[in-house]
N, C-alpha and C positions, 0 to 999 in steps of 0.2 A: 747411376744418377748422382751419386756422391763422388766428389773428387778432391784431391789435395794438390795445391799448387805452391811450389817453393820459390823463394827468391832470396837475394842478398849475398850470393857468392861472389867471388872475385879474386883478384890478385893483391896480396899484401906482403909486406916485409916481415921477417921474423920479429916478434915482439909486438906486432900490430894487432888490431881487433877487427872483427866482423860480427854482424848480427844477422843470422838467418831467420827467415820467416816462413811459416807454412799456414796457408789459409784453407779451411774446409768449407765447401759449398755444396748446395744441392737442395733437394726437398727436405721436409722436416726430418731431423736426425738428432742423435745424441752422440757426442764424442767421449769415449772413455779413455783408456790408457793410450798415451802418445809416446813414441820413441823417435830418437834421432839415431840413424846409422850412418856409417861412412864406409867407403869401399875404394880400393885401388886395384890396378891389375895384378899387383904382387901379393895382395892380402885378401883373405876372406872378408866378407862383410862383417863389420864390427859394431856392436851396440855401444853407442856413445853416451846417451842419456835417456832417462825415462821420467815421465811425469804422469801421475794418476789424475783422475777426475777431480779429486779434492786438493791436488797440488803437492802431494808427496813426491820427492825426487830421488833419483839414484844416478850415479855417474860411473863410467869406466875409470879405473885407477889412473890411466894415462892423462885424463883431462880434469880430474878433481882439483879444485882450487882455481881453475882457469876458465871453465865453461859453466854456463848457467842456463838451464832450461826453464821456461815459464810458459804460462798460457793465459789467455783472456777468453773465458768461456762465452761471455756475452758477444764477443766479436768472432768467435770460432777461429781464433788465431793462436798459433804456437810459435815460440821463439827459441833460438839458441844463441845466446851471447857468448862469443868466443874471444877471450883476452889472452895476451901473451902468447900469441900463436907461434908455433914451431914448424920447421919444414916437414916434420913427420906428421903434422896435421893435414897435409895436402891430401885431398881425396874428393870424391863425389859424395856429398851428404844428402841423405834421403830422410824424409819425414814418413813415419809409419803410424797408423792409428787404427784402433778398434772402434768401429762406428756402428751404431744401431739405427736402422732406417726401416720403416714399415714392418716392424716387428722382427727383423732379421739382423743378427750381428755378423759383420764382415770385417776383414782386415784390408786396409787400403795402403797403397804406397804413393808418394809423390814422385815426380819425374826426376828429381835429383838436381842439385846445384853444385857447380864446381868451386872448390876452395883451393887456391894455390898459394903457398907460403914460400917465398923465395926472395933472395937478395937481388 
């Protein structure tokens, strides 16, 4: 009954920016730790960024200083601001969240959104 829906992907030139969004919806629930992953056919799924319920953040070394994860708990929204994008950032980006609903904690995945960085 709880779902994550992502948006904001697209095609950008190197050095450009994108902001990805992830919206959680469903019956009464609480969203805890949220992560952004990315995946390409050539690489295993990689953890890009993490944000706790209270707002503490962590980033992969490859995106530190360029990406910012944030959340709006009142709106059940999560964002990934991506600046100074590089071709190596090209991937499908997935939102992942630990969500408690009806007394049960489960892990959910969004459907993914394509980010392509190319001249």
